[in-house]
C-alpha angles and dihedrals in degrees: 000000000000120000122246116257116261124230090250091053091049091051091052091051091049095050091049093050092045092052092049108045122171132202125242114302089004096085095120097130092045092047091051092052091049094047094048092051094046092050090049088054092052100257119146097241132199125184131195095044107154088002100296105013125120128214123195124187128194115182117200108174130294117332145089126321119239119195113210114191136197127174119223111193130105135208136254092252130128107235117235102171095111090222118153088238095044117144121258092172124135129191143171112262129210091274092056093253123136107237139172115254130214139166088239094152100050100248088139086063091051093051093046093050093048091050088051091049090048089056093048093050092048093046096054113034093160091076097062144027129206136041126320108208109192117195120191101190129203129213104020090148092061093042091239107100104077091045091047092053093047091047089050089062100265094161098031090054102036106023134255119284127228091221139011115222132184148132142219124211115234140176095268123111113298111245093043129098126206117210124173123181119221122015100011106160126029129250111252132213124180121198135187116208122192116195114199122216138160116264128219147127118326090227092061106045090157089073093054142064102226112220091189091062089044090051093047092052090047093051092050093047093049089061088068094064096080096033097045110019105038121071117250090239091059129072128228138148126200115187128177099206100174138026119182125182139139136357107230138030094241097048123082106215124227096226144015128207126212125190116203137191121202123191125189140153101203123063092219092052090048091054090049093051096046091048090050092050091053093045093051095045093051093043094052090049090052092046090054093048091242112193092231141012117279121254114240115187128180102217103172134017137167134161131253118276107246113196113210107240096216092046090049091054091051093048094044090054089052091051091051093047094045104034102027136257124301097028098103119075133175108240094184121230114337119216091212114100138227136183094214088100089071090063091055096042094049091049092045086230132133116264125221112181121166142180119253115210112237106165125104106269089216089067088066096048093105092054115115099169139027088256089058090053091051091048093050092047089050090058095049123090107272135206112299092026116125086230096052117121126145118225109255096230138077084004098073096041092047091047092052093045092048093053092047093047092049093047093050091048089059096039102043127173106250119217 
């Protein structure tokens, strides 16, 4: 029987993964590390699922199947943490551009914790019965990985789970877990908008149709969707994360590109927001006398993560019994997004997806109230920041323990 992984071993795995991040559908090195470790633990292991995904199966008698999921991909971000194991990696992105790469969202933490849980489950098979289905998923950041694995026959080839379990590290105190029943993570839609103008010399703007001015007006107008068109009782986020236009100060470009991110929890609100985006973009192009209609392309989309309330209650009880009282909080709905819900929906299985605290608990020492905790967390580097890096402990140990407790709760030993 293999031995469980020690905290020092987990930390070494984490540092290695953090120093060698890989973009979506390029996770070949990470996948190889995962596959080697799973095979050494006795898991039946398959690589190349959904292009670069890895599936590990450990059967331990008759019983339910629990799917435990970790995502593997990193982001095109230049790391500025100053850590001795900081990434200096560069890669070619989907647009053919060479970009810096960083684990700015903590997926290295997710992989490390699931590998640790895999070792714990393999080391003590007396504490559970059933099938552990471990899914190391590619391309969460581009909303393509879960769908790619399902379309590659994930459930036809490896069986359907009775529950989908997973976690996401966040800038809340390490040692805590955040679990919210119902709509827990927002749906996400990414759009690319190209506004067409008429280029020319910067000294003769009257001969041009300036797409930069058009883009600026569009960006400002888009900010009114949430504040003026969506009810205060609803939740939506519209972010223009990128604006590209022109090459020189004295040249009026012929087009501008906007990249938008939309987050919603309710399907009706989503439809309202997307319709408003299109209406505003087209109206601003008309107001600027654009020579042609703008191009509006939906590039990424995945649904909200809906945590099953009954399954959350069962899992929360397991956390309390295994980790101790007072360590599970309800963070409310999170406007971040995740494609893990696709794995649950396609399996017709309940989803339980929680937040894993990754921030230094000492940073929260001055907090006297929940409002203080929220304020302190707001000021810390968050996911996708070039400064984001979870503390190794107790983050990794808690993450492993949470996955193991949840898995055992769904694969109990029957008398």
